[in-house]
Each structure stands twice: as C-alpha cells, then as structure tokens.
C-alpha positions as CSV (number, residue, x, y, z in Angstrom):
1,X,-10.0,47.9,-2.6
2,X,-9.3,48.2,0.8
3,X,-9.8,45.2,3.2
4,X,-12.7,44.5,5.3
5,X,-11.4,45.1,8.6
6,X,-9.9,48.6,7.0
7,X,-13.8,49.7,6.2
8,X,-15.5,48.0,9.4
9,X,-14.0,50.4,12.0
10,X,-14.7,53.7,9.7
11,X,-18.2,52.6,9.4
12,X,-19.1,51.9,13.0
13,X,-17.0,55.4,13.8
14,X,-19.9,57.3,11.4
15,X,-22.6,55.5,13.2
16,X,-21.4,56.5,16.6
17,X,-21.0,59.9,15.2
18,X,-24.3,60.3,13.5
19,X,-26.0,59.4,16.9
20,X,-23.2,61.6,18.9
21,X,-24.6,64.7,16.9
22,X,-28.0,64.4,18.6
23,X,-27.1,65.2,22.1
24,X,-24.9,68.2,23.2
25,X,-21.5,67.9,24.7
26,X,-21.5,67.7,28.5
27,X,-19.2,68.6,31.3
28,X,-18.1,67.2,34.3
29,X,-19.7,70.1,36.4
30,X,-22.8,69.3,34.6
31,X,-22.6,65.8,35.6
32,X,-22.7,66.4,39.3
33,X,-25.7,64.8,41.1
34,X,-25.3,68.0,43.6
35,X,-26.0,70.1,40.1
36,X,-29.1,68.4,39.6
37,X,-30.4,69.0,43.1
38,X,-29.5,73.0,43.0
39,X,-31.9,73.0,40.1
40,X,-34.9,71.5,42.0
41,X,-34.5,67.8,40.7
42,X,-33.2,64.4,42.3
43,X,-34.2,65.9,45.9
44,X,-34.8,63.2,48.2
45,X,-36.3,65.0,50.8
46,X,-39.4,66.0,48.2
47,X,-42.9,64.6,49.0
48,X,-45.3,64.4,46.3
49,X,-48.4,66.8,47.0
50,X,-51.9,65.4,46.4
51,X,-52.0,67.4,42.9
52,X,-49.2,65.5,41.9
53,X,-49.0,62.2,43.8
54,X,-46.7,60.3,41.7
55,X,-43.1,61.3,41.5
56,X,-41.7,61.9,37.6
57,X,-38.3,59.6,36.8
58,X,-37.0,61.0,33.8
59,X,-35.2,58.7,31.2
60,X,-32.3,60.0,28.9
61,X,-31.2,58.6,25.6
62,X,-28.5,57.5,23.9
63,X,-25.1,59.1,24.3
64,X,-26.9,61.4,27.1
65,X,-26.9,61.7,30.7
66,X,-29.3,62.4,33.3
67,X,-28.4,66.0,33.7
68,X,-27.8,67.5,30.1
69,X,-30.7,65.5,28.6
70,X,-33.2,67.3,31.2
71,X,-32.1,71.0,31.7
72,X,-35.2,71.9,30.0
73,X,-37.4,69.6,30.7
74,X,-36.8,68.6,34.4
75,X,-37.2,72.5,35.8
76,X,-40.3,72.7,33.6
77,X,-42.0,70.1,35.8
78,X,-40.6,71.2,39.0
79,X,-41.7,74.7,38.5
80,X,-45.3,72.8,38.1
81,X,-45.1,71.0,41.4
82,X,-43.9,67.5,40.6
83,X,-40.9,65.8,42.5
84,X,-38.5,65.3,39.7
85,X,-36.0,62.5,39.6
86,X,-33.1,61.3,36.7
87,X,-31.2,58.4,36.6
88,X,-27.8,57.5,34.4
89,X,-27.7,54.2,33.1
90,X,-26.2,52.4,30.3
91,X,-22.5,53.5,31.4
92,X,-19.7,51.6,29.7
93,X,-16.2,51.1,31.4
94,X,-13.7,54.1,30.6
95,X,-16.6,56.0,28.8
96,X,-17.3,59.5,31.1
97,X,-20.6,61.5,30.8
98,X,-22.2,59.6,27.7
99,X,-24.3,57.0,28.7
100,X,-27.0,54.8,27.7
101,X,-24.9,52.7,25.5
102,X,-24.7,49.2,27.2
103,X,-27.1,46.6,26.5
104,X,-30.4,47.7,27.1
105,X,-31.7,44.6,28.9
106,X,-29.6,45.6,31.7
107,X,-30.4,49.3,31.6
108,X,-34.0,48.3,32.0
109,X,-32.5,46.6,35.3
110,X,-30.8,49.7,36.5
111,X,-34.1,51.6,35.8
112,X,-36.0,48.8,37.9
113,X,-33.6,49.8,40.6
114,X,-33.6,53.7,40.7
115,X,-37.6,53.5,40.6
116,X,-37.4,51.2,43.8
117,X,-35.0,54.0,45.6
118,X,-37.4,56.5,44.4
119,X,-40.8,54.8,45.6
120,X,-38.9,54.0,49.1
121,X,-38.1,57.9,49.1
122,X,-41.3,59.6,48.2
123,X,-43.6,57.0,49.8
124,X,-45.6,57.0,46.7
125,X,-47.0,53.8,45.2
126,X,-46.3,54.4,41.5
127,X,-44.0,56.7,39.5
128,X,-44.9,58.2,35.9
129,X,-41.6,57.6,33.4
130,X,-40.9,60.1,31.0
131,X,-38.3,59.1,28.4
132,X,-36.1,60.4,25.4
133,X,-35.4,58.4,22.5
134,X,-33.7,54.9,23.7
135,X,-35.4,56.3,27.1
136,X,-38.6,56.0,25.6
137,X,-38.2,52.7,24.4
138,X,-35.8,51.1,27.1
139,X,-38.6,51.1,30.2
140,X,-41.0,48.9,28.0
141,X,-38.7,46.2,28.8
142,X,-39.1,46.9,32.4
143,X,-42.5,46.7,32.4
144,X,-43.0,43.7,30.6
145,X,-40.2,41.4,31.9
146,X,-39.1,43.2,35.1
147,X,-42.4,43.7,37.1
148,X,-42.7,47.5,36.2
149,X,-46.1,47.8,35.4
150,X,-46.8,47.2,39.0
151,X,-44.5,50.4,40.0
152,X,-45.6,52.6,36.9
153,X,-48.7,54.8,36.2
154,X,-47.6,56.0,33.0
155,X,-45.0,55.9,30.4
156,X,-44.2,59.2,28.0
157,X,-42.1,58.6,25.4
158,X,-40.5,61.5,23.2
159,X,-39.3,60.5,20.1
160,X,-38.6,56.8,21.3
161,X,-36.9,54.3,19.4
162,X,-40.1,51.9,19.9
163,X,-39.1,49.6,17.0
164,X,-36.1,50.6,16.2
165,X,-34.4,52.7,13.7
166,X,-32.4,52.6,10.2
167,X,-30.7,55.9,11.0
168,X,-32.2,57.1,8.1
169,X,-31.0,54.4,6.1
170,X,-27.5,54.4,7.5
171,X,-27.6,51.0,9.5
172,X,-28.8,49.3,6.5
173,X,-25.2,49.6,5.1
174,X,-24.2,47.0,7.6
175,X,-25.2,44.3,5.6
176,X,-22.2,45.0,3.0
177,X,-19.6,45.1,5.6
178,X,-19.1,41.4,7.2
179,X,-18.6,41.7,10.9
180,X,-19.4,45.5,11.2
181,X,-22.3,44.7,13.2
182,X,-20.5,42.3,15.4
183,X,-18.0,45.0,16.2
184,X,-20.9,47.6,16.7
185,X,-22.6,45.2,19.3
186,X,-19.2,45.0,21.3
187,X,-18.3,48.5,21.3
188,X,-22.0,50.3,21.7
189,X,-24.6,47.1,22.3
190,X,-27.3,49.8,23.0
191,X,-27.1,51.2,19.2
192,X,-27.1,47.4,17.9
193,X,-30.2,46.8,20.0
194,X,-32.1,49.7,18.4
195,X,-31.4,48.6,14.7
196,X,-34.7,47.5,13.2
197,X,-34.9,43.6,13.8
198,X,-32.6,43.4,16.0
199,X,-33.0,40.0,18.5
200,X,-33.7,42.6,21.6
201,X,-36.5,44.6,19.6
202,X,-37.9,41.4,18.3
203,X,-38.2,39.9,22.1
204,X,-39.6,43.4,23.3
205,X,-42.2,43.6,21.0
206,X,-43.3,40.2,20.9
207,X,-47.2,39.7,21.7
208,X,-47.8,43.1,22.0
209,X,-46.5,46.6,22.3
210,X,-48.5,47.4,25.5
211,X,-48.8,45.5,28.8
212,X,-52.4,46.1,31.4
213,X,-52.3,48.8,34.1
214,X,-50.1,51.6,31.9
215,X,-50.7,54.5,29.9
216,X,-48.8,55.2,27.0
217,X,-48.1,58.5,24.9
218,X,-45.8,58.7,22.2
219,X,-44.7,62.4,21.3
220,X,-43.2,62.2,17.7
221,X,-41.8,64.9,15.3
222,X,-42.2,64.3,11.3
223,X,-38.5,66.3,11.1
224,X,-36.7,63.1,13.4
225,X,-33.7,62.1,11.3
226,X,-32.6,59.5,13.9
227,X,-35.5,57.1,14.9
228,X,-36.9,56.5,11.3
229,X,-39.4,56.4,10.2
230,X,-41.0,59.0,12.3
231,X,-44.3,56.9,12.8
232,X,-42.1,53.4,13.6
233,X,-42.0,55.1,17.0
234,X,-45.8,54.8,17.7
235,X,-47.1,52.3,19.6
236,X,-50.2,49.9,19.2
237,X,-52.5,48.8,21.7
238,X,-55.2,50.0,24.6
239,X,-54.4,52.9,26.5
240,X,-52.1,54.4,24.2
241,X,-52.3,57.9,22.6
242,X,-49.8,58.9,19.7
243,X,-49.0,62.5,19.1
244,X,-47.1,64.3,16.3
245,X,-46.1,67.8,17.6
246,X,-47.0,69.4,14.3
247,X,-50.5,68.3,14.1
248,X,-50.4,70.7,17.5
249,X,-48.3,73.0,15.9
250,X,-47.7,73.2,12.3
251,X,-44.6,75.4,12.4
252,X,-42.6,73.4,15.1
253,X,-39.6,72.5,13.3
254,X,-38.3,70.1,16.3
255,X,-36.0,67.3,15.4
256,X,-34.9,64.2,17.1
257,X,-32.6,66.4,20.1
258,X,-34.9,69.5,20.3
259,X,-38.0,67.8,20.9
260,X,-36.8,65.9,24.2
261,X,-34.3,69.1,24.8
262,X,-36.2,72.0,24.4
263,X,-39.4,71.7,23.0
264,X,-42.2,73.6,25.1
265,X,-45.0,72.3,23.4
266,X,-43.6,69.0,23.5
267,X,-43.4,69.6,27.4
268,X,-46.7,71.0,27.6
269,X,-47.9,67.6,26.1
270,X,-45.8,65.8,28.8
271,X,-47.8,67.5,31.6
272,X,-50.9,66.8,30.1
273,X,-50.2,63.0,29.9
274,X,-49.2,63.2,33.7
275,X,-52.4,65.0,34.6
276,X,-55.0,64.3,31.9
277,X,-57.7,65.4,34.4
278,X,-56.3,69.5,34.1
279,X,-55.1,68.6,30.7
280,X,-55.0,71.9,28.3
281,X,-55.0,72.2,24.6
282,X,-51.5,72.3,23.3
283,X,-51.0,74.9,20.8
284,X,-48.3,77.0,19.3
285,X,-48.7,79.3,21.9
286,X,-47.3,76.8,24.4
287,X,-44.0,78.0,24.1
288,X,-44.5,80.9,26.4
289,X,-47.0,78.9,28.7
C-alpha cells in the first residue's frame, strides 16, 4: 500500500481537474479589461437608463474569470440596454487567468469594493448581481455580513453552490485520506469552503438563507454534475424564486458550465429577474429571443 503522503496530492489534483473541466481555457488577450470594454461591458462611461436604472454586476465562478465566464451573458444584457460590469476575484499568487480560488470571505470583500466603484461611477443607488456557481453563492456573504443588502436590489444565482457540493460524491473521498482536506484548503481555499458542511458554509447559512430587502432568484439544471445534488442550490426564505430550467424547456440539456456560459433560456430568465415588471414567459423558443 502506498504511503498516505503519496495519495494526498493525486487526490487533490483530481479534485482540481474535475472543477477545471467545467470552465473553458482562457487566453491573455481575453483577460484584458480593454477587451471587455470593446464588447460593451465594463464601460465606466455607461449611465443607467430609466428603463434599467440599476447596473448589473456579473460574478464569475471557481476557476473562471471576468471575461470568459460572461462572453455569452454580458453582450446579451448590453444589447438589451443594461450597464454591465464584471470583476476578477479570489486570485492566488502565481496563478494567472484562473480565479475564484482564494478564501471566499476575502472574495466577498473584493466584491464589496467593486460594487462601491460601480455605484460611484454610475451614480446608481443599487446594483443587481448575477453570479455563476461560486459567484452565485459568494455574494450572499457580502449581503449578510458586509452591508451589501443596502447596495443590492437582487441576486440571481446561476447554478450557485449555496449549500455546498460533494462534486458528485468526489469530496466524500476526503474522509479516507488524512490530511487531504488540509492540503485542499491550503492550495485552493475556495474549493474547501464549498464542500458540504464546511465552516464557511455553516456560518453563511446559519440563521437563514436570505436577508431582508433583497430579492433572490436561483436558476438550476437537473443535469448539474458539479453542485450536487442540484436542489441544494435552492434558497429558502421570503422574496425567493427557485427555478429548474427543464421546467421551462424540457429539452434543455445544459449542465453546470453551459447554463452559465451559453444557455439563452437561462439568460432570458435572468432578464425576467432583473426586470420582473416586463417579464415574458420563458420557453424553448427563448433561445432565439
């Protein structure tokens, strides 16, 4: 039998690889902020319209970044008249392009700072947040513990890790390898924070899932292979709407990555949540809307 130390690192590598396969590879050019501005978002000259008075802040997921995660949704929203912004957070030293890896409480502070910048630039009183995976869960720390509820109207989570994940049971293997959890926490704290039952999630969800004054929407897919079981993504509380995409279009086969990256049915539901007064039914035909 191999020594424990020789098993720990391969297990951690397996966990990292499983998560990494849920996002596309990126490039230096794609990570350039100027590239996002040229596509119409992160434009600090944008002023919200009367039709869409709140800027939208997009919060990427684990192993993603402020560009790649939003090549589909950001232009979709810009083309519909929204001022749209995205940030990088959770950076680790020496790890370019792949973000959302640092301790989630610190990432929430980065979001706090970014929202303040967006509000100052646009003159708006509040923002709306749209996040994918970790990006749909992390803002809840900002709302609950950092005063974010005073600056946010709505949080829309796309496949959010609200109550943690077992990565399809993979993380349960940690119990069989002493020290593996410590290695995972040291190497990629955000992954450790998202394991079911982690101290971070215990603190986040203690006393209820929501805070007053914010509306919540969760968009989940029953084919999610990362945040499992998929119904663990749902929130409980007032002003919450939990949606399974397949209830809107039964033939939608999007899994964890696709629902955030390119699913126009999910995108249509995002716009409904951003502007419920003008919401229109979401169906399979929404892919061409």
